[in-house]
C-alpha positions as CSV (number, residue, x, y, z in Angstrom):
1,M,12.2,-12.4,12.6
2,A,15.0,-11.6,10.2
3,K,17.5,-12.6,12.9
4,E,15.7,-15.8,13.6
5,W,15.2,-16.9,10.0
6,G,18.3,-15.5,8.5
7,R,20.3,-18.7,9.4
8,Y,18.0,-20.6,7.2
9,K,18.6,-18.1,4.3
10,V,15.1,-16.6,4.6
11,N,14.7,-12.9,4.1
12,V,12.1,-11.2,6.1
13,N,10.8,-7.9,4.9
14,A,7.4,-6.0,4.9
15,V,5.8,-3.3,2.7
16,A,3.8,-0.6,4.6
17,F,1.5,1.2,2.1
18,G,0.3,4.7,2.5
19,L,-2.6,6.1,0.4
20,I,-3.0,3.9,-2.6
21,M,-5.8,5.0,-5.0
22,T,-8.0,1.9,-5.7
23,R,-11.6,1.2,-6.4
24,L,-12.1,1.3,-2.6
25,T,-10.8,4.9,-2.3
26,E,-11.9,6.4,-5.6
27,A,-15.6,6.0,-4.9
28,P,-17.2,8.9,-2.9
29,A,-18.3,8.0,0.5
30,H,-22.1,7.8,0.8
31,G,-22.2,7.5,-3.0
32,G,-23.7,4.1,-2.9
33,A,-20.7,2.3,-4.3
34,T,-20.3,-1.2,-3.1
35,I,-18.2,-4.4,-3.8
36,D,-19.2,-7.9,-3.5
37,I,-17.2,-10.0,-1.0
38,A,-18.3,-13.6,-0.6
39,G,-21.8,-12.7,-1.4
40,R,-22.0,-9.7,0.9
41,E,-22.3,-6.2,-0.5
42,I,-19.8,-4.0,1.3
43,A,-20.0,-0.2,1.0
44,V,-16.8,1.5,-0.2
45,G,-15.6,5.0,-0.6
46,V,-13.8,8.0,1.1
47,R,-15.2,11.4,1.6
48,P,-13.5,13.7,-1.1
49,E,-12.4,16.2,1.5
50,V,-10.5,13.4,3.4
51,L,-8.7,12.4,0.3
52,K,-7.8,16.0,-0.6
53,N,-6.5,16.6,3.0
54,A,-4.5,13.3,2.8
55,E,-3.0,14.3,-0.6
56,T,-1.8,17.6,0.8
57,M,0.2,15.9,3.4
58,I,2.0,13.6,0.9
59,P,5.2,15.2,-0.5
60,L,4.6,13.9,-3.9
61,G,1.1,15.6,-3.7
62,R,-0.9,12.5,-4.7
63,G,-2.0,9.0,-3.7
64,G,-0.1,6.2,-5.2
65,R,-1.2,4.0,-8.1
66,P,-1.6,0.2,-7.7
67,E,1.2,-0.5,-10.1
68,E,3.5,1.7,-7.9
69,A,2.5,-0.3,-4.9
70,A,3.2,-3.6,-6.8
71,G,6.6,-2.3,-7.8
72,S,7.8,-2.2,-4.1
73,V,6.7,-5.8,-3.7
74,Y,8.4,-6.7,-7.0
75,L,11.6,-5.1,-5.7
76,L,11.8,-7.6,-2.9
77,C,11.2,-10.6,-5.4
78,I,14.2,-9.9,-7.8
79,P,17.6,-11.3,-7.1
80,E,19.1,-7.8,-6.7
81,S,17.3,-7.6,-3.4
82,D,18.7,-10.8,-2.0
83,Y,20.8,-8.9,0.6
84,I,17.8,-6.9,1.9
85,S,16.4,-8.4,5.1
86,G,14.8,-7.1,8.3
87,Q,13.3,-4.0,6.5
88,V,10.0,-2.3,6.3
89,I,9.7,-0.4,3.0
90,Q,7.3,2.5,3.3
91,V,5.4,3.2,0.0
92,T,4.0,6.5,1.2
93,G,5.0,9.1,-1.5
94,G,7.3,10.5,1.2
95,R,4.9,10.8,4.1
96,P,6.5,9.6,7.2
């Protein structure tokens, strides 16, 4: 897409998130936590042992915070990134 849209001065990039700690991941699985989406109660949560295992595989040793995830999107919005196109930015704490 970057090749196709570049001639129109459109930058095409993507952000690929790894483990980001949000209200969906912080609740323990089977703990009864739910969120309301369009009037439907959806169960949320991750088993603690799955989170611990995932964090041991991340070189920074932890899941990301939402503001860190947002920072990568912000990077692509500022003028200093105008020459970045055709890239996928991996926000994974170093995990491939």
